[in-house]
N, C-alpha and C positions, 0 to 999 in steps of 0.2 A: 710530436714533431722532434723533440730532443732525442727521444728513444730511436727514431728513424735515423737521425744524423749519426748517433753513436753506432748503430748497426752498420751504417754505410762506411764509417771510418774503420771499423773492424774488418769489413770485407776488403777494403782497399789495402789495409796493412797486410792481410793474409796473401793477397795477390802479389804485393811487392816482395814479401819474403820468399814466395815460391819462385820468383824470378831471380832473386839476388843471392840466395843462400847456396853454398856449395853442396855437392852431393853428400859430403860427410855430415852436413847439418840436418839432413832429413832423418826421419826415424829409420833405423837400420834393421836388417833382417835378424830375427831370432827364431828359435825353434817353435815359439808359441805365437809369433806374429801372424797377422792376416796375410794370406798369400796374395801377391799383387799380380799374379798371372803372367810373369815375364821371366821366370827362372828356368834355365835349361841345363841339364846334365846329360852328357853322353859318357857311358861307363862300360868298357868292354871286358873288365876283369870279372872274377867270380863275385856275385853280389854279396854272398854271405861273408866274404873275407874283406869287405870294404873297411879301410882303416884298420885292418888286422883284427876286426872284432870277433869273427867266428861265431856269431849268434844271429839267428834270423830276425828276432825282434829288434835288436840293437841296430842291425843293418837297415831294416825297414824305416826306422826313425831317421836315419841319415837321408835316405832317398825321399822320404815324405816331405822334406823341406822344399822340394822342387815342384815346379808346375808341369815340367816335361822331363821325362826320364827315358833314355834309350839303353836297353840291355843288349849285350853282344851276341855274336853268332854261336850256334850250337846248343844253347841252353834249352831250346825248344824240344830237343830230342829226348824222348822218354828214357833213353839209355844213358844220357849224360849224368855223371855222378852228382851234379848239383841241380838237376832238373827239379826234383821234389822240393828242395830247399828254395829255389828261385820262385817256384809257384807259390810257396807259402809266403815268401817275402812280398810278392805282388799282392796277394790278398791282404796282408798286413798293412801295406802302403795304402791300399784303398780304404781300409778301416781308419787309419790315422788321418788321412787327408783325401777325401773322396774327389777333390778337384784335380789331383795329380793325374796327368795322362801318361800312360806307360806304353812304350813302343818296343816291339821285338825286332831284332835284326834279321834281314834277308838280303843276300847278295843277288842283285838283278843283272849284274854285268855279264856280257857275252865273252869278252876277252879274259875274264877272271874264271869263274866256275861254270858259266853257261848251263845253269840248271835247267832241265826240261820243265815244261809247264806243270806237269804233274808233281814234280818235286817241289816247285815253288808253292803250289797250292797246299801240299802236305805241310810244309813248314808254316805257312800262314795259319792253317787250321790248328796246328799244334800250339802256336803262340796264342791263338784265340782261346783254346781250352785252358790255357794257363791264366787267362784273365786280363790280357793286355787290352788297351784301348785302340791300338793301331799298329801298323807295320812300318818299320824303317827300311826303305828300299835304297840300299847303297849301290854305288857304281851305276847309276841310272842314266848317265850322260852319253853322248855320242862318242866321247873319248874312250869309253869302254865298249864301243861297238853295240850299244844297246839301242835298238830301233824304237821308234815311237809306238809301233804296233805292240811290241813286247811290253812296254810300259803301260799302255792303255789297257791291254788284256789283263795284266796283273792288277791294275787299279780297279777294274770292273769287279774282279773276284773279291778284292778287299772290301769294296763298297757293298757288294751283295751280301757280305757277311757282317754288315753293320760295324765296320772298322774304318778308321781314318788311315790315309796314306801319308807318310813323311818321307819325302823324296830328296835324295842327295845327288846333285850333279854340279860340277864346277861352274858351268855356264848356264844361267837361268833359261836361255833360249832353248837349250837342249830338251827341257822337260816342260816348259811353259809356253814356248812359241809355237807357231804353226807354219813356219817357212818351209818351202819345198827343198829337201836335201836328200842325199843318198840314204840317210837314216829315216827319212820321212818323205818318201817319194810322192805321196798324194797330198801332202800338206795337211794331214789330219790334225785337228785341234787336240790339245791335251784333255785328258779326262780328270785332271786335278780340279777340285772345286773348293767351296767355302769351308768344308770340313777337313780339308787336307793342309799339309804343311810342306814348306820348302826349306832346305838347309843351305845357308851360306857358310861353307866350311872355311875356317881361317880368315874370317872376314876382315878383322882389324889386326889380329895378332897371331903369329905362329913362331915361337922361338925354337921349336924343336925340328923344324924342317931343314932339308939341305937345299931348298929352293934359293937361288942366288938373289932373287928380288927381295925376299924377306931378310936374308942375311945382310944384304947391303944397306938395309934400312932399320937396323937395330931390332929386328924381330917383328916389325910392323909391315903390313901390306903397303905397297906404294899407293900414294894418294890417288893417282890416275886409275889404278885397278880397283881400288875401293869405291871410288865414285862411279865407275862404269858398272860394276855389279850392283851397287846400291841403287842407281837410277833405274836399272832393269827391274829390280824387285818392286820399286815404287810403282812402275808402270803396270806390272802384272798383278800386283795387289789390287789396284784400282779396277783392272780389267776383269779379273777372275775371282777376286775375294779370297785367294789362297793366303794362309797365314805364313809370315816370313820369320824364320828363326836363324840365329847365327851362333856358331861355336868358335871359340878361340882357344889356342893351345899354348901352354907355358910349361917349360921344364922347371918344375918347382925346385929341383935339386941344386940349381946353379944360381938362384936369385934370392935376395933378402926378402923379408916380409914386405918392406916398403916398396921394393921394386915390383913384386907380384901385385901389390895393391894398385900401383900405377898402371900396370898392364890391364888389370880389370877395369879401372876407371876409364881408361882410353877406349876399351871395348864397349863399355856401357854407354859412353857419350856417343861413340860412333853408331851404335844401334839406335839410339834416340834420334840422332840427326837424320838417319835414313828411314825412320818410321817403322822399325822392326817390331814384331809382336813379342819376341823373346830373345834371350841371349845367355851366354854362359862362358866361363873359362874353365878348362879342364887340364889335367896333367898330360904330359906327352904320352903318345900311343893310347890315349883314352884310358889311362891307368892299367893297361893290360900287361905291360912289361917294363923292364928297366927300373930306374931309380924311383919312378912315380907309381910303381905297381901297387894296386889296391888303394891308392891315396885319393881321397876327395877332400878338398879344402873348402871351408866356409868363406864366402865373399860377402862384402857389405853392399847388398843390392839396395838400390833406391826404391823404397816402397811407394813413392809418388810417381813412378815411371809412367804408368798408364794414364794418369791424369795429365801429365805434361804432354804425352803423345797426342791426346785428344784435343787439348786446348790450343796447341801451337802447330798447325799443319805447315809442312814445307820447310826447306832449309835455304840458307844463303851461302855463297862461297866467294872467296876473294878471286882476283884476276888470275893468280897463279894456280888456283885450285889446290892449294895446300892447307887451306883453312876453311872450316865449315862451321855453321852456327845454326842453332834452333832452340827455341824455348829458353833463351838466356844462357845456354851452354855453348862452348866453343871447343873445337878440336883442331889442333895444329899438327901437321904430319909431313915432315921432310927429313932427309937423311941426317942432317945435323941438329935437328930440333924436334922433339916430340913432347907436347904438353896439352893439357885441357884446362879450362877454367869456366867460370860461370858468368862471365861478362859478355854482353851482346856485342856484335860487331858494330 
């Protein structure tokens, strides 16, 4: 009886600590820690040159810390000068961390490259031969004139080749909904499913954009926009089982380490509140150019994230919808004030 009471006290104490400790109090990410399944990196520069390493094995060790990695356009081509190196890095990542899912970039947009079906399929197969787990389909929304039929046909080809799709569109409805529009005249349902992923780009933070909404709010998305997109993915996650990931962008060259850490923590808490499966913060232009070229920074991911996600479903919001809370964490977001903490509303 005494032993049972002692065990019960320990359990209660553990639950209390999980609700009251700040993110920094949890075990933090290291190169050897157990992957928590929530770390996303999108990297458009040359993989071998990440952090100016210039070595395949060292580069693979950087990427293997993540659960989801997206590599940029063109590397799939056998004539690309870093094609062989990138293929080697992909294989090394799989050896270092078999749970890391790697995606290769393909532009699906009509108003951008408008690749014919045959070209899209060639790119997909070239990425598959390099050893990726899936294909990142950029510019997939109606704003890039990408119709539902084009998306579904491409997803079918991806799935038939035992790969996952990772779809990027600003509006979730464009790739997950089935409303009748000029881009989907028959109201065809999406072919995205439980093995696929949807990207919320610039979900909480983008300090590198010229978008006036972010600039007027200190680099953060407006609360109303964040809530609108977040509520949509909650709906579609329940309906379709698609996994939801968010990427946030920070120009590392103009902020202090403490400021960058705050941007990351705000992005992490925002992802938790809206129940996202993964998230990340990357440098401007996805490390492809400018002052952040080749740079990948380590961030202190909460290794208890997935546990919190499963134990505390749903979020609450204040009347003004500038403050959101879940699992004991709170996010406050308005132009004059941005902060997060671990107290419940």
